[in-house]
C-alpha positions in Angstrom: -31.9 -19.1 -20.3 -33.2 -18.6 -16.8 -35.7 -15.8 -16.2 -36.4 -14.3 -12.8 -40.2 -14.4 -12.1 -40.0 -11.3 -9.9 -38.1 -8.8 -12.0 -37.9 -10.7 -15.4 -34.1 -10.5 -15.7 -32.6 -13.2 -17.7 -29.5 -15.3 -16.9 -27.4 -17.8 -18.8 -26.7 -20.3 -16.0 -28.6 -21.6 -13.0 -25.9 -20.3 -10.7 -26.3 -16.8 -11.8 -30.0 -17.1 -11.6 -29.9 -18.6 -8.1 -27.6 -15.9 -6.8 -29.8 -13.2 -8.2 -33.1 -14.8 -7.1 -31.9 -15.1 -3.5 -31.2 -11.4 -3.3 -35.0 -10.8 -3.5 -35.5 -12.7 -0.2 -32.8 -11.4 2.1 -34.0 -11.3 5.7 -35.5 -7.9 6.5 -33.6 -7.6 9.8 -30.4 -6.8 7.7 -32.1 -4.0 5.8 -30.5 -0.6 6.3 -28.3 -1.8 9.2 -24.6 -1.7 9.8 -24.5 -5.5 9.2 -25.8 -5.0 5.7 -23.3 -2.3 5.0 -20.5 -4.6 6.2 -21.8 -7.5 4.2 -21.9 -5.3 1.0 -18.2 -4.4 1.4 -17.2 -8.0 2.0 -18.5 -9.4 -1.3 -16.1 -8.0 -4.0 -14.8 -9.8 -7.0 -11.1 -10.3 -6.7 -10.6 -10.0 -10.4 -12.6 -6.9 -11.3 -13.4 -5.3 -7.8 -17.1 -5.2 -8.5 -19.2 -5.2 -5.3 -22.2 -7.5 -4.6 -24.7 -7.7 -1.7 -24.4 -11.4 -1.1 -21.9 -14.2 -1.6 -24.4 -16.0 -3.9 -24.7 -13.0 -6.2 -20.9 -12.7 -6.3 -20.6 -16.4 -7.2 -23.0 -15.8 -10.1 -21.0 -12.8 -11.3 -17.7 -14.7 -11.2 -19.2 -17.2 -13.8 -19.7 -14.2 -16.1 -16.4 -12.6 -15.2 -14.6 -15.8 -16.3 -16.2 -15.4 -19.7 -14.7 -12.0 -20.4 -11.9 -12.0 -23.0 -9.3 -10.6 -20.6 -10.1 -13.0 -17.7 -7.1 -15.2 -18.3 -4.8 -12.2 -18.1 -6.4 -10.8 -14.9 -6.3 -14.3 -13.3 -2.6 -14.7 -14.1 -1.8 -11.3 -12.7 -3.6 -12.1 -9.5 -1.9 -15.5 -9.2 1.6 -13.9 -9.8 0.9 -11.2 -7.2 -0.3 -13.8 -4.6 2.8 -16.1 -5.2 5.3 -13.2 -5.0 3.8 -11.6 -2.0 2.7 -14.5 0.1 1.5 -13.2 3.5 2.0 -9.6 2.4 -1.3 -8.8 0.6 -4.8 -7.9 1.6 -7.7 -8.5 -0.6 -10.6 -6.1 -1.3 -9.2 -3.3 0.9 -9.0 0.4 0.3 -5.8 1.7 -1.3 -4.0 4.2 1.0 -3.0 6.3 -2.0 -5.8 6.3 -4.7 -8.7 5.2 -2.5 -9.8 2.4 -4.8 -10.7 -1.0 -3.5 -8.8 -4.1 -4.6 -5.8 -6.2 -3.7 -3.3 -4.3 -1.5 0.4 -5.0 -1.5 1.8 -5.0 2.1 -1.7 -3.8 3.2 -1.1 -0.3 1.7 -1.3 0.1 -2.0 -3.2 -1.4 -5.0 -1.3 -3.0 -7.8 -0.9 0.2 -9.9 0.1 2.4 -7.0 2.5 -0.3 -5.7 4.3 -0.3 -9.1 4.6 3.5 -8.9 5.7 3.5 -5.3 8.3 0.7 -5.4 9.7 1.3 -8.8 9.8 5.1 -9.0 9.1 7.1 -5.8 10.9 4.8 -3.3 14.1 4.9 -5.3 14.0 8.6 -5.9 13.7 9.3 -2.1 16.9 7.5 -1.2 19.7 9.6 0.3 22.6 10.2 -2.1 24.8 12.6 0.0 27.7 11.7 2.2 27.2 12.3 5.9 30.9 12.9 6.4 30.5 16.0 4.3 28.6 17.5 7.2 30.5 16.4 10.3 29.0 19.2 12.5 25.4 18.3 11.5 25.3 14.5 12.1 26.4 12.5 15.1 29.3 10.7 13.5 30.4 9.3 16.9 27.5 6.8 16.5 29.1 5.5 13.3 32.5 5.1 15.1 31.0 3.3 18.0 28.6 0.9 16.2 29.7 1.0 12.5 27.3 1.0 9.6 24.4 -1.5 9.5 24.8 -4.5 7.2 22.4 -7.3 6.8 23.1 -10.8 8.1 24.1 -11.9 4.6 26.3 -8.9 3.9 28.7 -8.8 6.9 26.4 -9.3 9.9 26.4 -6.0 11.7 22.7 -6.0 12.5 23.1 -3.5 15.3 24.9 -0.9 13.2 23.8 2.6 12.1 21.6 3.4 9.2 20.1 6.6 7.9 16.5 7.2 8.8 13.9 9.3 7.0 12.4 11.4 9.8 9.5 12.3 7.6 8.9 8.8 6.1 8.9 7.9 2.4 5.5 6.2 3.0 4.0 9.5 4.3 5.6 11.4 1.5 4.0 9.2 -1.1 0.6 9.3 0.5 0.7 13.1 0.6 2.3 13.6 -2.8 5.5 15.2 -1.4 8.3 15.9 -3.9 11.0 13.2 -3.5 13.7 15.9 -3.4 12.2 17.0 0.0 12.2 13.5 1.3 15.7 12.8 0.2 17.1 16.1 1.6 20.0 15.8 4.1 17.8 17.7 6.7 15.4 14.8 6.7 18.2 12.3 7.6 18.9 11.1 11.1 21.5 8.5 12.1 19.9 5.7 14.1 20.7 2.3 15.4 19.0 -0.2 13.1 17.2 -2.1 15.8 15.6 1.2 17.0 14.9 2.4 13.5 12.9 -0.7 12.5 10.6 -0.2 15.5 9.6 3.2 14.0 8.6 1.2 10.8 7.0 3.6 8.3 5.9 6.3 10.7 7.2 9.8 10.7 8.9 11.3 13.7 8.5 14.9 12.5 5.7 16.8 10.7 6.0 18.2 7.1 6.1 21.7 8.5 9.0 20.8 10.8 10.9 19.2 7.9 10.5 22.3 5.8 11.9 24.5 8.6 14.8 22.1 9.0 15.5 22.2 5.2 15.4 26.0 5.3 17.9 26.1 8.2 20.1 23.6 6.5 20.2 25.4 3.2 21.0 28.7 5.0 23.9 27.1 6.8 25.4 25.1 3.9 24.2 27.2 1.0 22.2 24.4 -0.7 19.3 24.8 -3.0 16.5 22.2 -3.4 
């Protein structure tokens, strides 16, 4: 056992003790400054998301963290996420949905929110109607001119037309919007794929504008959502 002579706390390993002991002698110039705040946010355990003021104290914590019964499970989950999302994750960042700090998938959501988004919400927001049922509402001449978009491994029409969510699925998820609103025909716009991907996950209309469009669409076609 190693006991700190300053605060009398005890530690099982020299690494834990060294990390703790150094925290008593941090340079005063960092005290209560923006640099200190930034450093505090940078030292977060990638397995349990606990924060530490210095890298040394984080290193000491990881030794204890590895001794927890569920460490092997958490380590394997982290490894699997890293392998399956190489170049697509950010570590120790704030989740856009729940606000918790941790590993972010695609720089947006933590692991739990990512599962909810990609397995449930995303699928429920897909358009299921046929645009040809509303020929006076959609610009079907675009489809005749360019055809429907298909990926390079499914027919190679990468300059074709696809259906864009004007109020994006991503914004719908962040704001807890009902998926029925996001998947409504009034939220659909036919766009050339190369133009649509430039929009990425941004919305081209506000939620209020979408609700007005839905009301007009329902009044015209007698739909109920």
